[in-house]
Backbone as numpy.savetxt, mean C-alpha at the origin, in Angstrom:
# Nx Ny Nz CAx CAy CAz Cx Cy Cz
-9.25 -8.66 -0.04 -10.10 -7.49 -0.04 -9.20 -6.24 -0.04
-9.57 -5.26 -0.84 -8.81 -4.03 -0.92 -9.22 -3.06 0.18
-8.34 -2.15 0.48 -8.58 -1.13 1.49 -9.63 -0.15 0.97
-10.74 -0.03 1.68 -11.84 0.85 1.26 -11.77 2.20 1.97
-12.53 3.15 1.50 -12.59 4.47 2.14 -13.07 4.36 3.58
-14.03 3.49 3.83 -14.54 3.30 5.19 -13.45 2.76 6.12
-12.66 1.84 5.60 -11.57 1.27 6.40 -10.49 2.31 6.66
-10.24 3.17 5.70 -9.26 4.24 5.89 -9.72 5.16 7.01
-11.00 5.48 7.04 -11.54 6.33 8.11 -11.33 5.66 9.46
-11.61 4.36 9.53 -11.42 3.63 10.79 -9.95 3.61 11.21
-9.05 3.40 10.26 -7.62 3.41 10.57 -7.19 4.78 11.10
-7.68 5.83 10.48 -7.35 7.19 10.93 -7.86 7.44 12.34
-9.05 6.96 12.63 -9.62 7.15 13.97 -8.80 6.45 15.04
-8.15 5.36 14.68 -7.36 4.61 15.66 -5.87 4.92 15.54
-5.52 5.90 14.73 -4.15 6.36 14.54 -3.22 5.28 14.00
-3.77 4.39 13.19 -2.96 3.36 12.53 -2.50 3.92 11.19
-1.20 3.91 10.96 -0.73 4.39 9.66 -0.84 3.28 8.63
-1.03 3.69 7.40 -1.26 2.73 6.33 -0.57 3.22 5.06
-0.20 2.30 4.18 0.44 2.71 2.93 -0.60 3.20 1.92
-0.16 4.10 1.08 -1.00 4.65 0.03 -0.21 4.61 -1.28
-0.85 4.20 -2.35 -0.23 4.17 -3.67 -0.94 5.22 -4.52
-0.18 6.21 -5.04 -0.81 7.25 -5.84 -0.88 6.86 -7.32
-1.44 7.74 -8.13 -1.69 7.46 -9.55 -0.43 7.36 -10.41
0.72 7.70 -9.86 1.94 7.64 -10.67 2.51 6.23 -10.76
1.86 5.25 -10.12 2.31 3.86 -10.16 2.43 3.39 -11.61
3.56 2.74 -11.92 3.79 2.24 -13.28 3.62 0.72 -13.37
3.22 0.11 -12.28 2.96 -1.33 -12.29 4.18 -2.21 -12.38
5.29 -1.75 -11.84 6.53 -2.54 -11.91 6.49 -3.76 -11.01
5.62 -3.77 -10.02 5.38 -4.85 -9.06 6.51 -5.08 -8.06
7.42 -4.14 -7.92 8.48 -4.27 -6.91 7.88 -4.37 -5.52
6.85 -3.57 -5.24 6.23 -3.58 -3.92 5.60 -4.95 -3.62
5.02 -5.56 -4.64 4.39 -6.86 -4.46 5.45 -7.93 -4.23
6.56 -7.84 -4.94 7.65 -8.80 -4.75 8.19 -8.73 -3.32
8.20 -7.53 -2.75 8.74 -7.33 -1.40 7.69 -7.61 -0.34
6.46 -7.18 -0.57 5.43 -7.26 0.45 4.09 -7.67 -0.14
3.99 -8.91 -0.54 2.75 -9.41 -1.16 1.59 -9.52 -0.16
1.89 -9.44 1.13 0.83 -9.43 2.13 0.12 -8.08 2.18
0.75 -7.05 1.62 0.21 -5.69 1.69 -0.29 -5.20 0.34
0.43 -5.53 -0.73 0.12 -4.97 -2.05 -0.35 -6.05 -3.02
-1.21 -5.63 -3.96 -1.67 -6.50 -5.04 -1.78 -5.66 -6.31
-1.89 -6.31 -7.44 -2.00 -5.62 -8.72 -3.46 -5.64 -9.17
-3.95 -4.49 -9.62 -5.34 -4.44 -10.10 -5.40 -4.73 -11.60
-6.58 -4.66 -12.17 -6.79 -4.98 -13.60 -6.11 -3.97 -14.53
-5.78 -2.81 -14.01 -5.11 -1.78 -14.81 -3.60 -1.82 -14.62
-3.09 -2.88 -14.01 -1.67 -3.06 -13.73 -1.10 -1.93 -12.86
-1.88 -1.57 -11.85 -1.46 -0.60 -10.84 -1.51 -1.29 -9.48
-0.59 -0.96 -8.63 -0.54 -1.54 -7.29 -1.66 -0.96 -6.42
-2.23 -1.82 -5.59 -3.25 -1.41 -4.62 -2.93 -2.02 -3.27
-3.45 -1.39 -2.23 -3.21 -1.83 -0.86 -4.33 -2.76 -0.40
-3.95 -3.89 0.17 -4.91 -4.82 0.72 -5.37 -4.36 2.09
-6.55 -4.75 2.50 -7.11 -4.37 3.78 -6.51 -5.22 4.90
-5.85 -4.57 5.83 -5.25 -5.23 6.99 -5.51 -4.39 8.23
-5.41 -4.99 9.39 -5.56 -4.24 10.64 -4.32 -3.45 10.98
-3.17 -3.92 10.53 -1.90 -3.25 10.77 -0.96 -3.52 9.60
-0.13 -2.53 9.30 0.83 -2.66 8.20 2.27 -2.63 8.70
2.44 -2.62 9.99 3.77 -2.57 10.59 4.49 -3.91 10.40
5.78 -3.84 10.20 6.65 -5.01 10.08 6.26 -5.95 8.93
5.72 -5.37 7.86 5.34 -6.18 6.70 6.10 -5.78 5.44
7.19 -5.04 5.60 8.01 -4.68 4.46 7.58 -3.44 3.71
6.67 -2.66 4.27 6.20 -1.47 3.57 7.33 -0.47 3.36
8.17 -0.26 4.36 9.29 0.67 4.20 10.20 0.23 3.06
10.45 -1.06 2.94 11.28 -1.57 1.85 10.59 -1.37 0.50
9.28 -1.55 0.48 8.53 -1.32 -0.76 8.57 0.14 -1.17
8.46 1.02 -0.20 8.54 2.46 -0.48 9.90 2.80 -1.09
10.95 2.27 -0.52 12.29 2.55 -1.04 12.53 1.93 -2.41
11.89 0.80 -2.70 12.10 0.11 -3.97 11.28 0.70 -5.12
10.28 1.48 -4.82 9.40 2.02 -5.86 10.19 3.00 -6.74
10.32 2.73 -8.04 11.14 3.57 -8.91 10.54 4.94 -9.21
9.24 5.10 -8.96 8.60 6.40 -9.25 8.01 7.05 -8.00
8.39 6.53 -6.83 7.97 7.08 -5.54 6.46 7.22 -5.41
5.74 6.16 -5.80 4.28 6.15 -5.75 3.71 5.78 -4.40
4.53 5.21 -3.52 4.03 4.69 -2.25 4.51 5.57 -1.11
3.60 5.84 -0.18 3.98 6.58 1.02 3.09 6.14 2.17
3.53 6.46 3.37 2.73 6.19 4.57 1.74 7.34 4.77
0.54 7.02 5.15 -0.45 8.01 5.58 -0.91 7.63 6.97
-1.35 8.62 7.73 -1.92 8.35 9.05 -3.00 9.34 9.38
């Protein structure tokens, strides 16, 4: 299941930070190779964030650093 707007609101209310992928994603899949528990590829070959209760210690920082177009960042 993908991260929905309602889930983002709930995460913000509980001060849980979560990764965000912006529109500049080129679909290289580096983030998925590093952290497949967090990221998936959609039908348009763009990375999306899966719905989780926490994103800590799941390789998100490594995925952020590996992204060649800096499409991924933490939000809180």
